[in-house]
N, C-alpha and C positions, 0 to 999 in steps of 0.2 A: 388254395384254401387258407384262408386267415387262422391262427392259433386261435381254440374255443374257449370260451371264457374259465372253464374250471382251470385249462392248461395253462393260461395267461395267470388266474391265482395262484396256481402252484410254482410257477417259474417267479413270480413277484415275491412269495415268500422266501424263496432260494434266494434271491438277492438282495431282500432287503429292502425295495423300493418299489412304489406304487407308480406307475405311469399314468398322466392325465394324459396323454393320448397315447393309446394303445398300437396304435399302428406302427408307429415307432418301433416297438419291442417286436413284432410283425418282421419288420425290415431286416433289424438287428441281428435274427435268428436267420435269416433266408440267405442260403448260399448261391453264388450264381447256378449252380451246377441245375437249379431247379428252373429257371428264369432260361433257359438256352431255348432258344426260338420262340419265344412267348413275349410277352408285354408284363411289367413291372418292375419294382426295384429288388434290389440285392443289397448285403450288406457291406457291399465294399466305400461307399464313400463314407460311411457311417465308421466302416473300420480305420479308415485314411483321417479322419477327424477324431476317434479315438486313441489311438495310436500320438499324435500332437498333444492331446489332452493328457494322458497319461505320463510322456514326458515332462512336460511342466510341470503337473502336479508332484512326480518326484524331486525332478532338479532343484525346486522350492523348497522340500521339504529335507532334504540333503544339507541346503544354504545354511537353511536356518538350525540344522541339529549339529553341522561341522562347521562354525563359522572361520575354521583356522584353517579349513580346506583351500587349497590353490585348483585353479580349473579343470587340469589333468585328473588331479585327486577325482575330483566332482566325476568327472566323466567315467572313471574306473568305477565308481561307485554307481552311476546310472547304469553302465553297461552289466553289472553283477545282478541287481535288485530287476532291471527291465528288461526281457531279453527272451525268446520264443518256450525255454523251458519254466520260466517261471511264471509266463502267463500261462503256460497251458496248464500247469497245477492248480490256478486260481481256476482258471475255467471246469476243469473237472472237480476242484472242488464245489462249487455252486451247480453240477451236473448237468452244462450246458449241452452237454455231448448229445444226451435224451432228448435233449428238444431244439435242436436243428434242424432245418428245413432242406435237405438235401434229394437233388434228383436221383434217379435208379444208379448209376455210374457211381457215384459217389458212395449211397448206401453199398452196395455191391463189394466195393474195392474197401471196408472199414472206413469210410470219411468220419464216422463219430469218434474215433479216437484219436484221428489225423492231429499231431503238432500244430501244425501250419492251421488248418479249418477251427482248433480247439481256438489258438490265440487270436486268431482273426473274429470269431464270435465274442469271446471276452471285451475287446479292442470296441466293435460295434459297438456293444450293449453300452460301454463305457459312453463312447458318443453320443448313442440315445439317451442315455443320463442324462447328459452334459446339455443336449438341444430340450430336454424335458424339463429338468430343474435348475437347472444353474451350473455356474463352476464350483460352488460350494457343494452343493449333493454331489457329484463326479468326485469330487476331491476326498470326500468322507467315505463312499464308495471304494476309490481304487486304494485307499489306505487301509478301510479295515479288512478288503478281500484279497489282496495281493501287497502293498508296502507293509504292514506290518509281520504277518506271517514270512515274507522273504526275508526281513531283515532277522528275525527271528532264528532262521534256515543258517544264516549266514556264522550267526554268533554260537550258536548251534556245532557249527563245523569246526571253528576253532575251540570250542571247549572241548572236541574229541582227540584235539591234541594234547602235550604236556601243556601244562597250566602256564608254565612261566613262557612260552612262547606264546601260548595265547593270549598273556597278557602282555606280551612286548608288541605281538602283531596288531591287537585292539589300541596298544597308545599311537603305535605308527602309522596307522591307517587314518588316526585323526588330527596329525601332528603335533601330540602332545610330546611332554619330555618322557624319556624311560625311567621306572621307576629304582627305588634305593629299598635292598634286602638288610637287614639288622640283625646281627646275633644279639637277642635279647639278653637268652640263658642259656646254659648247658650245664644240667644238673644227674647226679645219681654216678654211681661206678661207672669202669668203661664198660663193662656186656651189659650194662642198663641205662646207658645216659641216654638222658631226655633233651631236644633241644628246643629252644623257643626263638621264632623269629617274625622281625615285623617288617610287614612292606609300608617303605614313605613314600610321598609323593607330592613332590612342590612343595615339601616344609609338609606334610599334615598322614600322619598315620592312616593307613587304609586298614591293615590286616595284623591279626597276630594269630602264629598257627604252630604248634609242635608236631614233632614227631619223632621219630628212634634214631634219626639221621637227621643231619643239615641237611640235605638234601629232600628230604620226605619233608621236614619243615616249610621249606622255602615252595615248595609245589601246593602245601597245602594253606601257606600265608598266599600265594599268585592265587589260587582258586577264590579266596574269598573276596581279595582285593577288586577282582574281576565284578564279583557280583557286586560287591559297593559299588562301582561303577556304572555298571550298568542300569542300579538302583535311583542312580543321583540324577 
């Protein structure tokens, strides 16, 4: 049985995309377990296509964002951003599991929450969008629903470590020069001294911050410098 018109409207609202050919959405959300022993398409072919589209979109984006990266760095970046875990998160965010069409066996074994089924469904939907609307539309969908959140998660993970290490790792991953920390000022009596530290990168001052110790000031300045780089 095909997806109802009301359910299609709900799914398209979650995806942020309206299909011109509705049967593509039906196919993308139909797992092979529903078709065992019967005629009709499932989402494996679309998943195959969507996997290639996703790899192309993210690879192109990484090449654009990080022109100094070598092939090995690009491959590592692609692997971090595109894997079963990040794709599953994107699928859950879009609530694809609620709308998968599964056979009785997968229903009983929790198929709607399985990482593999969810990641396959996401790639199948992407493949369906590519066929229905073209590469530019598919690329916009992939960036909005997976790439941007995945990249933000990478930055958030860095920021949970100490800020100097986070800044250094961010620069190293992009093949950029290391920063220089300069003590700008140290004022006040010994028991209440305040330190001001500047962060310089490639001849440009990125930030200035203060702290009760030089180390504290460096950490604060590194945090501000990373924010500046991320916003540039």
